[in-house]
N, C-alpha and C positions, 0 to 999 in steps of 0.2 A: 728147579721146581717150580711148576706153573701155579700161577696165581689162585686158580680155583681149586686146587689141592691143599690149600692153607685153611685149617679150620679156624672159625670164628673164636677169639678170645678177648675177654674184657681188660685190655692194657690201660691202665689208668695214667691220666696226665698230671702235672702238678696242680695243686690248688683243689684236689678232690678228697673226699675222706677216704677213699679206695686207694689211692696213691699214699696217703699218709699212714694208712695201715700197712701197707706192703712194704714201705721204705723205712718204717720205724726201726731204731737199733736200740740196743741196751746202753751203750756207751754214748751219751749225747755229745761227748766232745769230737766225734767222728761222723757226723750226719751223712747219709746216703742221700745223693741228689741225682739220681737218674733220669734220662729222659722220659720214659715211662716205666711203671712197676705194675706187678701183678701178683696177688696172693692165689697160689694154686692149691686146690683142696683135693685134687684127684690125680691120678697118673694122665688121664685123658688132657685135663687142663695144662699139665705140665708140656706134654707133647705139643699141644695147641701153642702154647707161649713160645716154645722153642722153634716151632716152624713159622710162626708170626716174625720172631726175630730175623729167621734166615730170608723170609719174603721181603723185610725191610732193612737187610744188611746191618742189624744192630749186633754190636757185642753184647754177650749175656754174663750177668753176675748171678750169684744165688748166696741166698741166707737164709736161716731160720729165725732164731730170736735177735741176732744182730749183735751179741757179744763181742765178736772178733772184728767189730766194724774197724777198730783204729789199726788192725794189722793189715789190711787189705788194701790196695791202690783204690782211688777214687773211681766212681762208677759212674762218672759224667758222661752224657751222651749215649747211655747204652739202655738195655732193658734189665731191670731187676727181679728177680723171681723169687719171691718169698714162699718156701714151702712150708704148708701146714695141711699136710694130707690128713684127710678123715680116715678114722678107723682106729681101733685100739692096739696096744701093745699085747702081743700074743706070746705067752709063755709055753714052751713045750717042756715040762718038767721031766719027762723021761730023758731027753736030749739035752737038757740043761742049756737051753737057748731061748732067746727072746727075739722075736721078729718086730721091729721098731719103725713105725712109718715117720718120713722125714717130717721134721717139724714137732716130734713129740721131745718132752723134757726128761731129764733125768728124774724127776719127782714121779713122772707117769711110770717109768720104767721099775723103780723101787717098789712102788705100791703094787705093780702086777707081779713081781718076783717073790716079795716078801711071803705071801700065803704058802709057797711051794718050798720055804726055806732056803731060798736062793738070793743071791745078790749079785749086783754087776759092777764092775770097775768104773764108777760114776766120779764126776768132780765133787767139789765141795758145796755146791748151791742146787737146790731143787729145779731152779727155772732155768738153768743151761740147757741150750739144745744138745741132743744125742750126737746127730750125724758130724758137726762140726768139731766136736770135742774128740770123737773117737778117730776121725780121719787126720786130725791133726797131731796124734800120738797119744794124749791124755795121760796125766799125771794124777793118779787117783790115789786117795786114802787108803787104799788096798793095794798099791802098785809095788811095793816091796814083797809082796805075796803073788801078785798076778802078773807083774811086769807091764809095759806101756800097755794101755786101754786098746790101742789100734790091734795089738797082736792077738786079741779075743774077737776081731770081727771074723765071721766066718763067711759071709755072702754079702754083697751090695747089688741092689738094682737101682740102674741107672738109665736116663732118658739121655742119649747121645744127642750129637749136633744135627743129625739128620730126622731126629724126632722118633726114633726108635727106642723101645724099651728092651735093655739087656740085663742079664744076670751074670755076675763075675763070682765062682766060688772055684773051689780046689778042683773041681771037674770040669767046670765051662770057664774058659778064659781066666786061668789061673795067673797070667803074667799081669792082667788089668787088675785083678784083686790085690796083688803084691803091689802094684803103683799106687793105687788108689790110698792104701794105708800107710800114709806119711809122706805122699808123693807131693804134695803142697797145691792141689786142686787143679782145676783147669779141663777136665775130662767130660764133663756132662752135669745133669741134674740129677743127684742121689733121690730116690724116692723111697727106699727103705733099706735097712740093713739088718743081718742076722748076727747077734753077739752071743758068745759063749758066755754063760752065767757060772758061778761058783756056790758051794753050799755054805751058809752061815748059820749059827746057832744064836749067837749072842756077839755084841762088839761093845769092848769098853771105849768110851769116846768123849769126847767134851773138851773144854778150853779152860786152862787155869791163867789168871792175870795177877802180874805183880807191878809195883812202881818200876818205872825204867831206872830209878836211883840203884837198882840191884841188877843191871842189865848184864854187867860184865861177869860176875860169877855165875850168874844164871845161864847165860850163853855157854861159857865155858863148860858147865856141868852137864849141859844138854848136848854140846858137841861130843865129850867126853863118851856120854851113854850111846849117841849115834853111831859111833865107830863100831860097837859090838852088838847093836841093838837085834833083837830076833825080826826074821823077815815078816811076821804077822804083824808087826808093828810099823807104822808108817806116820811120821808127825811133821810140824813145822813150827818154827819160832818166827813170831812176827813183833817187831816194834810199831807199835801204833799210836798215832796222833788224833784222836776222835774229838769231833767237836760235839758240844752239848745241844743235841737236837734229839726230837723224840725218838724213841727206840734204844738209844743209847743209855745204859746204866751210869747215874751220875758218877760213881767210883772210877767209871773207866774215862770219864771226859774231864776229869780234875787235872789233868796232865798226861805226859806220855806215859804208856805202860809197855811191859813186855809179856807177851802171850805165848804159852805152848800149847798146841792143841794137835789133834789127830785121832787115830783108831788104833785099836789092837784087836785083831779077829779071833774069835773063836769059831773054828768051822765046824765043830761039833758039841754036844753038851759036855762031852768028856774033856773038852779043852776049855772050859770057861773058868776052872780054878787057875790054870797056868796063864791066861790072858789076864786075869786079875792080877797075878804075881808079876807079871812082865809090865804090867801099866804102873804098879807099885814100884818097881825097879826103877822106872822113870821118875815118878813123881815124887816119891819120898825124899831124895836128895834135894830136889828143888824146893819143895816145901820146908825143908829143914833150913835151906838158905834164907828164906824170908816169907813172912806169911802171905799168902795170896790176898788181893783185894776181892776176887772173886774166882769161884772155883765149881765148874759143872762137870768134871770128869765123873762117869757113872756107868754101869753096866747097863745095857740097853738093847733094844732090838735094831736091825739093820737101819731102818730109817732114822734113827737118831743121829746118825753120821751126817746127814744132810743139814742137821740144826748146828752143829759143832763149831763150825767157822763163821756163822752169823753175817753171812754176805748179804749186801743191801739186797732187797726183793723188787725195789723199783729202779727204773733206769736213772742212771746219773751221769754226769761227765766226768771223765778222769784221763789222766795222762800219765804213762808209766813206761817202765823198760824192763827187760828181762836178760838174764844172763846165766850160764852154766858154770859152776865153780867146782874146782879141785878141791882137795882136803883144805881145811882151815887150821892154820896154827894161832897161837896166841896173838901173832902181829896181824893177822887176818881179822880176829875177833876186834881188836882194837881199831882196826882201819874201818871195819862195818859201823861200829858203834860212834867212830869219829865223824861220820857224815850222817847218820839217821837217828843216832840216839840222843839221849837229853842233853841239851845244850849246844847241840849241833845247828840249829836254826833249819833244820829241815822242813821243808813244806810238804813232804808226801804224809798221806794219811797212814799208808801201810807200807812197811818194808819187810818182805817175808824171807826167810830161808827155809825151803823146803828139803826135808830128808831124802835122799835118792840111796843109791845101792841096792842091795839084794836083788830081786828079780829084775829091778830096772835095767841093771847092768848085763843081764843074760840075753845072748842073741837066741831069738826064738826060731826054730827052724821052719814054723808054720807062719811066721809073721810078715810083716809087709817090708817095703824099702827101709824104712825107719822102725827097727825092732827092738832097740837097746839105746841105753843112754849112758855115756860114759863120763861121768861126773859124780862128786860126791853131793853137791847141793845145787837147786834151782833157786836163784834170786829173781823175785818179782817185786817191784816198787812202783806206787802209783798213789795219785792224790787228785781230788777235784779242784778246778779252778774256782773257788768261791772266795767272796769277800776281798781280804786284800791280796790273796794268793791268786797270782795270775798265770796263764798257760806258759808264758815265758818264764816264769819263775821255776815251774814244775819242769820245764825242758831243759833249763840250765842245771838244775839238781841232777836230774837223770844222768846229765855228764858229767858232774862231779861225783856221784856214786861210780859210775862206769870207770872212771878214771882212778878212784881209790882201789877199786876191786880188780884192776887190769893184771896184777900178778898172779891173781888165782883164776882168771877168765880162761876158759877153755875154748874160746872162740866159736863154741856150738850153741844152738838154741834148740827148744821145744816149740813147734808151730802153734800149739794149743795155749802156751803161755806168753807168746810175744803180743805186747800192747801197741806198738808203733809200726805203721809201714815204712817209715825212714831210719828205724834202727837197724843195726846190724843183725843180719839173719843168716843163719847157717846150720843146717840140720842134715845135710847129705854131703858126700864127699863127690868130687868132679865125676867119677866113673857111674855113680848111682844117679846123679843128676841127668847125665847123658841117657842112661838106660831109660829112666822114667820119660825123658823127652821123645823117644821112640815109641813108647807107648801113647802118649799124647798125640803124636803125629798120625799114628794109625787109628785113634779113636775121633779124633777132631782135627782132621788134615786142614781144613781152611781155616782154624784158629778162632773158631766162634767164641770159645770160652778161654781164649788167651789172657784177657783182662781179669780172671779170676784166678790165676795162679798167684801164690803167695810169693813175695819178693825172695829172691834168692833160691828159689825152688827150681829153677832150669837152667841148664848149661848155657843157653845162649844169653841169660841175664847176668 
């Protein structure tokens, strides 16, 4: 490319406000330190940034909200593009789709879809970016009904390494669309996605909290319910050690607690009574075992699902780990609580078991390279290196939990749940990784985006 063909772009250097804005991440324990960074607010700015990287022979990394900062390799020495493209989320109610510009968050999508009686397979927090979550698989609180969120992506708009804008959908480059959905990145800069929505009338959602002294009978009761749970119900169980800080109710900061949260979908008004009964089938036995310290489960609109999990809204440092687990017997319950429960000395703030099965396990013929999850539960555990708890303490305990759960570890992961780039990661088999590599080689033959590939997502790696 000739130098005069390169469009000007404001790539910011360290020490400037523009650099700090572009390089900001949600996980403060995994700061991004690129050589230069830019916040792109239009497709033209994305194209200019990619061409600038080509002219300067810089590797390119991409992020939006920076939630997955800890799961990607270091970006040292390259150009980091933060996508925050201007423009609204546009819902086509007749087709039940939403076109989402890169950088939009799930809160924006939920707000746009709700007036049409529609919902998206979003995560548990309003401030999580849509693109990275979707293309990394996406394990939603609707997922036992919808399957992996990536399966509902119908089109992707992408700026490739030569600075050109392309569209991948079922009619135009279906192979690229297939590889993008779960392939692990490294294809270019996504500027927009089109995601299929689904109808929703009401949702029973919320969280109930108990003293961790009751953890064993509660976890076993939840596990027994989960084995036969309806597909419209997706829940998680968390053991939480919350600090006494503003925003944490005092009852939940007095010691470790066990939480059961999630959502039961009523797609139509005729299904509301059934959703209530299904939620009660879960909660009544748990409430009968012990009185909750706090209980927010209620019938609400779709937006209420974003509040159920009570994720922190501001950036925090955290170190964690993720596993996919097979069915858990009583020995597995004991092993889990021995390393994260009351009296374990665990420094983790949260240790989660997310219920899978249902549509998560179904192979979607219209899905991407990662289109199902063959596991009963997803484990995620993390904590902040605050006060007496150090990063080394957290790293060591992550290893302790991994060792304790090894008999039930499937050896697979979901990219959108991974917390550390140095953790074992495997979401595709060797044949799938090789097929995705061939698509990458076609789209990015010189490897401009090679540093943006998730660890374990390439056959060469």
